[in-house]
PAMI-433156 format. One line per field, with one value per atom (N, C-alpha, C, O): x, y, z; atom name; residue in three letters. Coordinates in steps of 0.02 Angstrom, whole numbers, plus 50000, padded with zeros to 5 digits. Each point is the difference from the previous one (the first is absolute). Example, Ala and Ser with C-alpha at 12.3 -4.5 7.8 and 13.67 -1.06 7.14 Angstrom:
PAMI-433156
east = [50660 | 49955 | 50045 | 50052 | 49930 | 50042 | 49961 | 50025];
north = [49716 | 50059 | 50060 | 49999 | 50054 | 50059 | 50055 | 50055];
up = [50390 | 50000 | 50000 | 50033 | 49931 | 50003 | 50037 | 50008];
atom = [N | CA | C | O | N | CA | C | O];
res = [Ala | Ala | Ala | Ala | Ser | Ser | Ser | Ser];
***
This chain:
PAMI-433156
east = [51596 | 49999 | 49956 | 49942 | 50070 | 49971 | 49945 | 49997 | 49955 | 49930 | 50021 | 50031 | 49951 | 50020 | 49944 | 50022 | 49911 | 49959 | 49973 | 49991 | 49996 | 49955 | 49928 | 49989 | 49969 | 49925 | 49972 | 49994 | 49992 | 49970 | 49922 | 49996 | 49945 | 49941 | 49967 | 50003 | 49957 | 49956 | 49942 | 49985 | 49982 | 49942 | 49943 | 49970 | 50018 | 49962 | 50020 | 49962 | 50101 | 50032 | 49977 | 49969 | 50050 | 49993 | 49921 | 49983 | 49969 | 49925 | 49980 | 49958 | 50070 | 49976 | 50025 | 49963 | 50101 | 50022 | 49956 | 49983 | 49994 | 49955 | 49937 | 49972 | 49995 | 49945 | 50006 | 49961 | 50090 | 50010 | 50007 | 49966 | 50065 | 50006 | 49928 | 49982 | 49980 | 49937 | 49944 | 49945 | 50066 | 49955 | 49986 | 50046 | 49898 | 49973 | 50016 | 50025 | 49963 | 50008 | 50066 | 49998 | 50056 | 50068 | 50051 | 49996 | 50043 | 50049 | 50046 | 50027 | 49984 | 50042 | 50060 | 50028 | 50002 | 50077 | 49996 | 50049 | 49891 | 50006 | 49993 | 50024 | 49931 | 50003 | 50060 | 50014 | 50032 | 50061 | 50046 | 50041 | 49959 | 50043 | 49986 | 50043 | 49887 | 49989 | 50034 | 50032 | 49956 | 50018 | 50073 | 50023 | 50020 | 50071 | 50022 | 50053 | 49913 | 50021 | 49999 | 50050 | 49874 | 49987 | 50052 | 50028 | 49984 | 50051 | 50074 | 50030 | 49991 | 50065 | 50000 | 50051 | 49881 | 49994 | 50040 | 49989 | 50054 | 50042 | 49961 | 50016 | 49936 | 49957 | 49944 | 49981 | 49991 | 49936 | 50026 | 50056 | 49881 | 50022 | 50020 | 49982 | 50069 | 50033 | 49951 | 49968 | 50029 | 49955 | 50035 | 50058 | 49913 | 50032 | 49998 | 49967 | 50066 | 50005 | 49921 | 49980 | 49989 | 49931 | 49954 | 49949 | 50062 | 49957 | 50012 | 49953 | 50108 | 50010 | 49983 | 50006 | 49973 | 49973 | 49936 | 49961];
north = [57898 | 50027 | 50052 | 49985 | 50083 | 50054 | 49991 | 49957 | 50086 | 49990 | 50019 | 50052 | 49904 | 50023 | 50062 | 50049 | 49949 | 50048 | 50027 | 49963 | 50102 | 50026 | 50016 | 50034 | 49943 | 49998 | 50060 | 49995 | 50056 | 50058 | 50018 | 50030 | 49951 | 50014 | 50049 | 50013 | 50026 | 50053 | 49974 | 49941 | 50109 | 49972 | 49967 | 49950 | 50091 | 49965 | 49931 | 49953 | 50042 | 49931 | 49943 | 49949 | 50067 | 49959 | 49989 | 49942 | 50101 | 49984 | 49956 | 49957 | 50049 | 49973 | 49910 | 49952 | 50045 | 49926 | 49971 | 49941 | 50103 | 49971 | 49988 | 49951 | 50079 | 49989 | 49930 | 49953 | 50046 | 49928 | 49943 | 49950 | 50051 | 49954 | 49970 | 49941 | 50120 | 49986 | 49983 | 49990 | 50003 | 49976 | 49926 | 49960 | 50022 | 49926 | 49963 | 49944 | 50082 | 49963 | 50037 | 50044 | 49927 | 50019 | 49942 | 49952 | 50049 | 49946 | 49997 | 50051 | 49888 | 49997 | 50028 | 50031 | 49961 | 50031 | 50079 | 50035 | 49989 | 50064 | 50040 | 50056 | 49896 | 50023 | 49993 | 50040 | 49912 | 49984 | 50048 | 50020 | 50005 | 50047 | 50076 | 50042 | 49960 | 50061 | 50000 | 50048 | 49905 | 49992 | 50004 | 50029 | 49942 | 50008 | 50066 | 50018 | 50027 | 50070 | 50030 | 50026 | 49969 | 50038 | 49991 | 50044 | 49892 | 49980 | 50037 | 50020 | 49984 | 50013 | 50093 | 50031 | 50000 | 50064 | 50037 | 49988 | 50055 | 50044 | 50051 | 50017 | 50008 | 50049 | 49978 | 50038 | 49906 | 49973 | 49968 | 50002 | 49966 | 49958 | 49931 | 49969 | 50009 | 49934 | 49946 | 50001 | 49955 | 49948 | 49940 | 49990 | 49973 | 49936 | 49938 | 50006 | 49941 | 49949 | 49966 | 49975 | 50028 | 49977 | 50039 | 49974 | 50086 | 50043 | 50000 | 50011 | 49978 | 49991 | 49932 | 49989 | 49972 | 49926 | 50014 | 49962];
up = [55656 | 49932 | 49990 | 50012 | 49967 | 49980 | 49958 | 49957 | 50057 | 49949 | 49925 | 49986 | 49973 | 49923 | 49983 | 49970 | 50047 | 49979 | 50063 | 50048 | 49955 | 50050 | 49977 | 49950 | 50086 | 49981 | 50044 | 50061 | 49908 | 50038 | 49970 | 49946 | 50090 | 49979 | 50023 | 50060 | 49894 | 50038 | 50038 | 50005 | 50021 | 50032 | 49964 | 50019 | 49916 | 49945 | 49984 | 50006 | 49973 | 49977 | 50059 | 49985 | 50075 | 50058 | 49996 | 49990 | 50015 | 49995 | 49946 | 50012 | 49922 | 49949 | 50016 | 49990 | 50035 | 50017 | 50049 | 49996 | 50058 | 50050 | 49972 | 50025 | 49927 | 49968 | 49967 | 50010 | 49951 | 49966 | 50059 | 49990 | 50054 | 50051 | 50023 | 50004 | 50010 | 50033 | 49961 | 50027 | 49902 | 49945 | 50005 | 50009 | 49987 | 50010 | 49931 | 50004 | 49934 | 49942 | 49961 | 49956 | 50071 | 49967 | 49992 | 50039 | 49923 | 49995 | 50055 | 50021 | 50007 | 50062 | 49988 | 50045 | 49892 | 49991 | 50003 | 50015 | 49968 | 50001 | 50061 | 50012 | 50036 | 50077 | 50025 | 50044 | 49940 | 50037 | 49977 | 50041 | 49895 | 49978 | 50034 | 50013 | 49997 | 50027 | 50082 | 50022 | 50008 | 50073 | 50007 | 50050 | 49902 | 50003 | 49981 | 50026 | 49927 | 49986 | 50067 | 50026 | 50010 | 50061 | 50046 | 50032 | 49969 | 50059 | 49996 | 50049 | 49890 | 49975 | 50013 | 50016 | 49974 | 49991 | 50072 | 50059 | 49915 | 50057 | 50034 | 50057 | 49914 | 50022 | 50043 | 50045 | 49947 | 50036 | 50072 | 50026 | 49997 | 50061 | 49980 | 49950 | 50109 | 49976 | 50020 | 50053 | 49904 | 50006 | 50026 | 49984 | 50052 | 50033 | 49942 | 49948 | 50065 | 49949 | 49990 | 49947 | 50104 | 49997 | 49969 | 49979 | 50015 | 49959 | 49933 | 49961 | 50015 | 49939 | 49960 | 49940 | 50110 | 49954 | 49997 | 49972];
atom = [N | CA | C | O | N | CA | C | O | N | CA | C | O | N | CA | C | O | N | CA | C | O | N | CA | C | O | N | CA | C | O | N | CA | C | O | N | CA | C | O | N | CA | C | O | N | CA | C | O | N | CA | C | O | N | CA | C | O | N | CA | C | O | N | CA | C | O | N | CA | C | O | N | CA | C | O | N | CA | C | O | N | CA | C | O | N | CA | C | O | N | CA | C | O | N | CA | C | O | N | CA | C | O | N | CA | C | O | N | CA | C | O | N | CA | C | O | N | CA | C | O | N | CA | C | O | N | CA | C | O | N | CA | C | O | N | CA | C | O | N | CA | C | O | N | CA | C | O | N | CA | C | O | N | CA | C | O | N | CA | C | O | N | CA | C | O | N | CA | C | O | N | CA | C | O | N | CA | C | O | N | CA | C | O | N | CA | C | O | N | CA | C | O | N | CA | C | O | N | CA | C | O | N | CA | C | O | N | CA | C | O | N | CA | C | O | N | CA | C | O | N | CA | C | O | N | CA | C | O | N | CA | C | O | N | CA | C | O];
res = [Met | Met | Met | Met | Pro | Pro | Pro | Pro | Ala | Ala | Ala | Ala | Arg | Arg | Arg | Arg | Tyr | Tyr | Tyr | Tyr | Arg | Arg | Arg | Arg | Ile | Ile | Ile | Ile | Leu | Leu | Leu | Leu | Leu | Leu | Leu | Leu | Ser | Ser | Ser | Ser | Ser | Ser | Ser | Ser | Asp | Asp | Asp | Asp | Glu | Glu | Glu | Glu | Gln | Gln | Gln | Gln | Gln | Gln | Gln | Gln | Gln | Gln | Gln | Gln | Leu | Leu | Leu | Leu | Lys | Lys | Lys | Lys | Asp | Asp | Asp | Asp | Ile | Ile | Ile | Ile | Ile | Ile | Ile | Ile | His | His | His | His | Gln | Gln | Gln | Gln | Thr | Thr | Thr | Thr | Lys | Lys | Lys | Lys | Ile | Ile | Ile | Ile | Ala | Ala | Ala | Ala | Lys | Lys | Lys | Lys | His | His | His | His | Lys | Lys | Lys | Lys | Arg | Arg | Arg | Arg | Ile | Ile | Ile | Ile | His | His | His | His | Ala | Ala | Ala | Ala | Gln | Gln | Gln | Gln | Ile | Ile | Ile | Ile | Ile | Ile | Ile | Ile | Leu | Leu | Leu | Leu | Ala | Ala | Ala | Ala | Leu | Leu | Leu | Leu | Asp | Asp | Asp | Asp | Glu | Glu | Glu | Glu | Asn | Asn | Asn | Asn | Gly | Gly | Gly | Gly | Pro | Pro | Pro | Pro | Lys | Lys | Lys | Lys | Leu | Leu | Leu | Leu | Thr | Thr | Thr | Thr | Glu | Glu | Glu | Glu | Leu | Leu | Leu | Leu | Gln | Gln | Gln | Gln | Thr | Thr | Thr | Thr | Ile | Ile | Ile | Ile];
***
């Protein structure tokens, strides 16, 4: 099935999401959403399934 939406993040956007992931006091759902978006980004490194959990 072809992708419905393409996610192309700039390096600044990628860094913002990485900062969210590494924060200690942040809601779990926000961290998970940031990990999913990074995993789907076509410009960034491909994350494994374990890295997105």
